[in-house]
C-alpha positions as CSV (number, residue, x, y, z in Angstrom):
1,M,-18.2,75.2,28.3
2,T,-21.3,74.8,30.6
3,E,-20.9,70.9,31.7
4,T,-24.4,69.2,31.0
5,M,-26.1,65.9,32.6
6,T,-24.8,63.7,29.8
7,S,-21.1,65.4,30.3
8,P,-18.4,61.9,31.2
9,A,-17.4,64.3,34.3
10,H,-21.7,63.5,35.3
11,T,-21.4,61.7,38.7
12,S,-24.8,60.3,40.2
13,L,-27.4,62.1,42.9
14,A,-26.1,59.6,45.0
15,L,-22.6,59.6,45.0
16,A,-23.7,63.5,45.6
17,R,-25.7,63.0,49.3
18,I,-22.4,61.9,50.8
19,A,-18.9,62.9,52.1
20,P,-15.9,61.5,52.0
21,S,-14.7,59.3,55.2
22,G,-13.2,62.0,57.8
23,T,-11.2,59.5,59.4
24,T,-9.5,58.0,55.6
25,A,-9.2,61.9,54.9
26,M,-6.8,63.2,58.2
27,T,-5.1,59.9,57.6
28,D,-4.0,59.9,53.7
29,R,-3.2,63.5,54.9
30,A,-1.0,62.7,57.1
31,M,1.0,60.1,54.9
32,E,1.5,62.9,52.2
33,L,3.3,64.7,54.8
34,R,5.3,62.2,56.1
35,A,6.5,61.3,51.9
36,A,7.3,65.2,52.2
37,G,9.7,64.9,55.4
38,R,7.3,66.2,57.6
39,D,7.4,64.6,61.1
40,I,3.7,63.7,61.9
41,I,2.2,60.6,64.2
42,S,-0.9,60.1,63.3
43,L,-3.7,59.5,65.5
44,S,-6.4,59.4,63.6
45,V,-6.8,55.4,62.3
46,G,-8.7,53.0,63.8
47,E,-6.1,50.1,63.7
48,P,-4.6,47.8,66.0
49,D,-0.4,48.4,65.9
50,F,0.1,44.7,66.5
51,A,0.8,42.3,64.4
52,T,-1.4,39.3,63.0
53,P,-1.2,36.5,64.9
54,P,1.6,33.7,63.4
55,H,-0.9,30.9,63.3
56,V,-3.7,33.2,61.4
57,I,-0.4,34.2,58.9
58,Q,0.2,30.6,59.0
59,A,-3.5,29.2,57.6
60,A,-3.7,31.8,55.0
61,K,-0.3,30.5,53.6
62,A,-1.3,27.0,53.5
63,A,-4.8,28.1,51.8
64,M,-2.3,29.6,49.2
65,D,-0.1,26.3,48.8
66,A,-3.3,24.0,48.8
67,G,-4.8,26.5,45.9
68,D,-7.7,27.7,47.8
69,T,-7.8,30.9,45.3
70,K,-11.0,30.2,43.4
71,Y,-14.7,31.5,44.0
72,T,-16.3,30.4,47.1
73,A,-19.5,31.2,47.5
74,V,-20.9,34.6,47.5
75,G,-22.1,34.5,51.4
76,G,-18.8,32.3,52.2
77,T,-17.7,29.2,52.6
78,A,-19.4,26.4,54.9
79,R,-16.5,26.5,57.2
80,M,-16.1,30.0,57.0
81,K,-20.1,30.5,58.4
82,Q,-19.1,27.6,60.7
83,A,-16.3,29.7,62.1
84,A,-18.5,33.1,62.5
85,A,-21.2,31.4,64.1
86,L,-18.6,29.6,66.6
87,H,-18.0,33.3,67.3
88,F,-21.2,34.7,68.0
89,A,-22.0,31.8,70.3
90,R,-18.6,32.0,72.6
91,D,-17.9,36.1,72.4
92,L,-21.2,37.5,72.2
93,G,-23.7,34.8,73.6
94,I,-25.9,34.5,70.1
95,T,-26.2,30.7,69.1
96,V,-27.4,31.0,65.2
97,P,-27.5,28.3,62.4
98,T,-25.6,28.8,59.5
99,G,-27.8,29.8,57.2
100,Q,-28.4,33.4,59.3
101,V,-24.7,33.9,58.9
102,T,-22.9,35.8,56.4
103,I,-19.4,37.1,55.6
104,S,-18.7,39.7,53.6
105,A,-15.6,41.9,53.0
106,G,-15.3,43.6,56.0
107,G,-17.5,44.6,58.3
108,K,-18.5,48.0,56.3
109,Q,-19.6,46.1,53.5
110,A,-22.1,43.7,55.5
111,I,-23.7,47.2,56.9
112,F,-23.8,48.4,53.4
113,H,-25.0,45.7,51.7
114,A,-28.0,45.7,54.7
115,L,-28.6,49.2,54.4
116,L,-28.9,49.4,50.6
117,A,-31.3,46.4,51.0
118,T,-33.9,47.7,52.9
119,L,-33.8,51.2,52.5
120,D,-36.4,53.6,50.3
121,P,-36.4,57.0,50.2
122,G,-37.5,58.3,53.1
123,D,-37.1,55.7,55.1
124,E,-35.2,57.4,58.5
125,V,-32.5,56.0,60.4
126,L,-31.8,56.7,64.1
127,I,-27.7,57.3,64.6
128,P,-26.5,58.0,68.1
129,S,-24.3,61.1,68.0
130,P,-21.2,61.0,67.7
131,W,-21.5,58.1,65.2
132,W,-18.9,56.1,63.6
133,V,-18.3,58.0,60.2
134,S,-19.5,55.4,57.6
135,Y,-22.9,55.1,58.7
136,P,-24.9,58.5,57.7
137,E,-23.0,58.7,54.8
138,I,-24.2,54.6,54.1
139,V,-27.6,55.7,55.0
140,R,-27.4,58.8,52.4
141,F,-26.2,56.8,49.5
142,A,-29.1,54.5,50.1
143,G,-32.0,57.5,49.9
144,G,-32.8,57.0,53.3
145,T,-33.0,60.0,55.9
146,V,-30.4,60.5,58.8
147,V,-32.0,61.2,62.2
148,P,-29.4,62.1,64.7
149,L,-29.8,61.2,68.3
150,P,-27.1,63.3,70.4
151,S,-25.4,61.4,73.0
152,H,-23.1,63.0,75.8
153,A,-20.1,62.3,77.6
154,A,-22.3,63.3,81.2
155,G,-24.8,60.1,79.9
156,G,-22.0,58.2,79.1
157,F,-22.3,58.9,75.2
158,R,-25.3,56.3,75.3
159,I,-29.4,57.2,74.2
160,S,-31.6,56.9,76.6
161,A,-34.9,54.7,75.6
162,D,-36.9,58.1,75.9
163,Q,-35.1,59.8,73.9
164,L,-35.1,56.6,71.6
165,A,-39.1,56.6,72.1
166,A,-39.2,60.2,70.7
167,A,-37.6,59.9,68.2
168,I,-39.0,56.7,66.5
169,T,-42.1,57.6,63.8
170,P,-43.9,55.4,61.3
171,R,-41.5,56.2,58.7
172,T,-38.3,54.8,60.8
173,R,-37.1,51.7,59.5
174,W,-33.8,51.5,61.4
175,L,-31.5,52.1,64.8
176,L,-28.1,51.7,64.6
177,L,-26.1,50.7,68.2
178,N,-22.3,50.7,68.1
179,S,-21.1,48.9,71.3
180,P,-18.1,49.3,72.5
181,G,-18.4,52.2,70.3
182,N,-16.4,54.5,67.7
183,P,-15.5,56.9,68.3
184,T,-16.3,57.0,72.0
185,G,-15.5,53.7,73.5
186,A,-19.0,54.1,75.1
187,T,-20.5,50.4,76.0
188,Y,-24.8,49.6,77.1
189,P,-24.9,47.9,79.6
190,A,-27.1,45.0,79.6
191,S,-30.5,47.0,81.6
192,E,-29.6,49.9,79.3
193,L,-30.3,47.4,76.2
194,Q,-33.0,46.0,77.8
195,A,-34.8,49.0,78.1
196,L,-33.8,50.3,74.6
197,G,-35.4,47.0,73.7
198,E,-38.9,47.4,75.9
199,V,-39.3,50.7,73.1
200,L,-38.7,48.5,70.3
201,R,-41.1,46.0,71.0
202,A,-44.5,48.6,70.5
203,H,-42.6,49.3,66.8
204,R,-42.6,46.0,64.7
205,Q,-41.1,48.3,61.7
206,V,-37.6,49.3,63.1
207,L,-35.2,47.2,62.8
208,V,-31.8,47.1,64.8
209,M,-28.1,46.8,63.3
210,S,-26.3,46.1,66.4
211,D,-21.9,46.7,65.5
212,D,-20.1,44.6,68.1
213,I,-16.8,44.7,66.1
214,Y,-14.7,45.9,68.9
215,A,-16.5,43.4,71.6
216,P,-13.3,41.7,72.3
217,L,-11.9,45.2,73.1
218,R,-13.7,45.4,76.7
219,Y,-12.0,46.9,79.9
220,G,-15.0,46.1,82.0
221,E,-15.6,43.5,84.1
222,G,-18.9,40.8,83.5
223,R,-19.8,39.5,79.9
224,H,-20.3,42.0,76.3
225,A,-24.4,43.0,76.5
226,T,-26.2,42.3,73.1
227,L,-30.0,43.8,72.0
228,A,-30.0,40.0,70.9
229,V,-29.2,38.3,73.8
230,E,-30.6,40.7,76.0
231,C,-33.9,41.0,74.1
232,P,-34.4,37.4,72.1
233,D,-37.7,38.3,71.4
234,L,-36.4,40.7,69.6
235,A,-33.4,38.5,67.7
236,D,-35.9,38.0,64.6
237,R,-35.6,42.2,63.8
238,V,-31.4,42.3,64.9
239,L,-28.7,42.3,62.6
240,T,-25.4,42.1,64.9
241,V,-22.3,42.6,62.4
242,S,-18.7,41.3,63.8
243,G,-15.0,40.4,61.9
244,V,-11.5,39.8,62.7
245,S,-10.3,43.2,61.4
246,K,-10.2,44.8,65.2
247,S,-9.6,42.0,68.0
248,H,-7.4,39.9,65.6
249,A,-5.3,42.8,63.8
250,M,-6.7,41.4,60.7
251,T,-7.7,44.9,58.9
252,G,-5.7,44.3,55.7
253,F,-7.9,40.7,55.7
254,R,-10.9,42.2,55.3
255,I,-13.5,40.1,55.9
256,G,-16.7,40.8,57.8
257,V,-19.1,38.5,59.5
258,A,-23.1,39.4,60.3
259,A,-25.6,37.0,61.9
260,G,-29.7,38.1,61.6
261,P,-32.9,37.0,60.3
262,A,-32.4,34.6,57.4
263,W,-34.9,37.0,54.9
264,L,-32.1,39.6,55.7
265,I,-28.7,37.6,55.0
266,Q,-30.6,36.2,51.8
267,A,-31.0,39.8,50.8
268,M,-27.7,40.8,52.0
269,E,-26.2,38.0,50.0
270,K,-28.0,38.9,46.9
271,L,-26.5,42.2,46.6
272,Q,-23.0,40.8,47.2
273,S,-23.9,38.8,44.3
274,H,-23.5,41.7,42.5
275,S,-21.1,43.9,43.8
276,S,-18.0,41.9,45.1
277,G,-19.0,38.6,44.6
278,N,-17.3,36.1,47.5
279,P,-15.3,37.4,50.2
280,C,-11.3,36.7,49.4
281,S,-10.7,32.8,49.9
282,I,-7.3,33.5,51.6
283,S,-9.0,35.8,53.7
284,Q,-11.5,33.6,54.9
285,A,-9.0,31.1,55.9
286,A,-7.1,33.3,57.9
287,A,-10.3,33.9,59.3
288,V,-11.3,30.6,59.9
289,A,-8.1,30.3,62.0
290,A,-8.5,33.4,63.8
291,F,-12.0,32.2,65.1
292,E,-11.2,28.5,65.9
293,G,-7.4,29.6,66.8
294,P,-6.4,30.4,70.2
295,Q,-7.7,33.3,72.2
296,D,-5.6,34.0,74.3
297,F,-3.0,36.5,73.0
298,L,-6.7,38.6,73.7
299,A,-5.9,39.3,77.3
300,D,-2.7,40.5,76.6
301,W,-3.4,43.0,74.2
302,R,-6.9,44.5,76.1
303,E,-4.2,45.0,79.2
304,R,-2.1,46.6,76.6
305,F,-4.5,48.9,75.2
306,R,-6.3,49.1,78.9
307,A,-2.7,51.2,79.6
308,R,-2.7,53.0,76.5
309,R,-5.9,54.1,77.4
310,D,-5.1,55.6,80.9
311,L,-2.0,57.3,79.6
312,V,-3.8,59.1,77.4
313,V,-6.8,59.7,79.8
314,G,-4.8,61.1,82.1
315,A,-2.5,63.2,80.3
316,V,-5.3,64.4,78.2
317,N,-7.2,65.6,81.1
318,A,-3.9,67.2,82.4
319,I,-4.0,69.6,79.7
320,P,-6.0,73.2,80.3
321,G,-9.3,73.6,78.0
322,L,-9.1,69.7,76.7
323,S,-10.8,66.7,78.5
324,T,-12.4,63.3,78.1
325,P,-14.1,60.8,80.2
326,V,-12.2,57.0,80.5
327,P,-14.0,54.6,77.9
328,D,-15.3,51.4,78.5
329,G,-13.8,49.5,75.6
330,A,-12.0,49.9,72.3
331,F,-8.9,52.2,71.2
332,Y,-10.9,55.9,71.7
333,C,-11.0,58.8,73.3
334,M,-13.6,61.4,72.6
335,V,-11.7,65.0,73.7
336,D,-13.8,67.6,75.0
337,A,-12.4,71.0,73.3
338,A,-15.1,73.4,74.4
339,P,-13.0,75.8,76.4
340,L,-10.7,76.3,73.3
341,M,-13.2,77.1,70.5
342,G,-13.0,80.7,71.5
343,R,-9.4,80.9,70.4
344,F,-10.0,78.5,66.9
345,G,-13.7,79.0,65.8
346,D,-13.5,75.4,65.3
347,D,-13.0,71.8,65.7
348,T,-11.7,71.3,62.0
349,A,-9.2,74.7,62.7
350,L,-8.1,72.7,66.3
351,A,-7.6,69.8,64.1
352,L,-5.3,71.3,61.3
353,H,-3.6,73.3,63.6
354,L,-2.8,70.4,65.6
355,L,-1.6,68.7,62.4
356,D,0.8,71.6,61.7
357,H,2.7,70.8,65.4
358,G,2.8,67.0,63.9
359,V,0.0,65.0,65.5
360,A,-3.2,64.0,63.3
361,I,-6.2,63.1,64.4
362,V,-10.0,63.5,63.7
363,A,-12.4,66.4,64.4
364,A,-15.5,65.5,66.7
365,S,-17.7,66.7,63.5
366,G,-16.4,64.1,61.2
367,F,-18.3,62.5,63.8
368,G,-21.5,63.7,64.3
369,G,-19.9,65.8,67.1
370,K,-18.6,69.3,67.9
371,D,-15.9,71.1,69.3
372,G,-13.1,68.2,70.3
373,F,-11.4,65.6,68.4
374,R,-11.4,62.1,68.7
375,I,-7.9,60.0,69.6
376,S,-6.7,56.8,68.4
377,F,-5.0,54.9,71.0
378,A,-3.7,52.1,69.1
379,A,-0.3,53.0,69.2
380,D,3.0,52.2,71.5
381,E,3.3,54.1,74.7
382,A,5.8,56.2,73.8
383,T,4.9,57.3,70.8
384,L,1.5,58.0,72.8
385,A,3.3,60.4,74.9
386,E,4.9,61.9,72.4
387,A,2.1,63.3,70.8
388,L,0.2,64.1,74.1
389,R,3.3,66.4,74.7
390,R,3.2,68.3,70.9
391,I,-0.9,68.4,71.7
392,A,0.0,70.0,75.0
393,G,2.1,73.0,73.9
394,A,0.2,73.3,70.7
395,V,-3.1,74.1,72.3
396,A,-0.5,76.1,75.5
């Protein structure tokens, strides 16, 4: 029998516009193979392998013992918003009142709500590529049109002001920036953000999402640069997104924080009131401890990530047919495998070949790129060394 639109199996047109996450799909496949007895090293997931700091765990336990297990305000507790405002001021240089801060179930939910609350069919969203896998899918789900802004290793995986100016149209609604970036690890210096800001001043209709969740994991000297600080006159149309997942190894706690204009924060909370409701009360207590507690462990984590980065970059660049630039932040390398495409056809086939040889990575095509793959170096040095040995053997 032919299915009709009234079939119970029918899904929405909005859902049909999006694809599953390529990173989680590869991670899930690696887990399935492990469960079947295969020896698989997974370098596909963007998750720190460090333990959540003890003072954060203790704060979660204390919240449960104190009975803080009830509903909170939709946009987070007053204490959580104060802690988020502290984070924005101390770590990003953004001074913001708590009324312009909202808390969500992970940074992804904040991005989802911001786009869903502001996009109408046909609105254009400019996204530098390679991009984080969820950006274009959220835009498409909301009915917007994705406009890729390709970036390349030769340009530091950053877009230029001229490129931005050429892409803006009257239908442009958002520009999405991610610095340090996933999947490339690229960061925007202050001078380049100021140049982008000069273009944006002429286009009042364009909002900017600055995804700064990897800001504490930078390897260069000097302070982190972010658009709301470098171009304060544009702050009334910049949404800055951050969280505790990457910086404090709290991926499972699902807490994201966002700061922006009051009207946008209110719109996001209106939508959140009908989706998840409030963020988890226990996770909020833990995130307060993360932001307000000691931060000195981050220096050690950064140095350990830097050592892993250098190991991976050196090993990749020693493999014929593969190359990668040195990422400035986060814990990813975007590997160029273009010289191997004559053998494998495309990067998806290469990713499956590497999986057959015991290493799970994510093809560049999953990030809007091509002819390469992303390696997450959020794993210990011995694991990384073995994974790179397997990759070298697989492509030899």
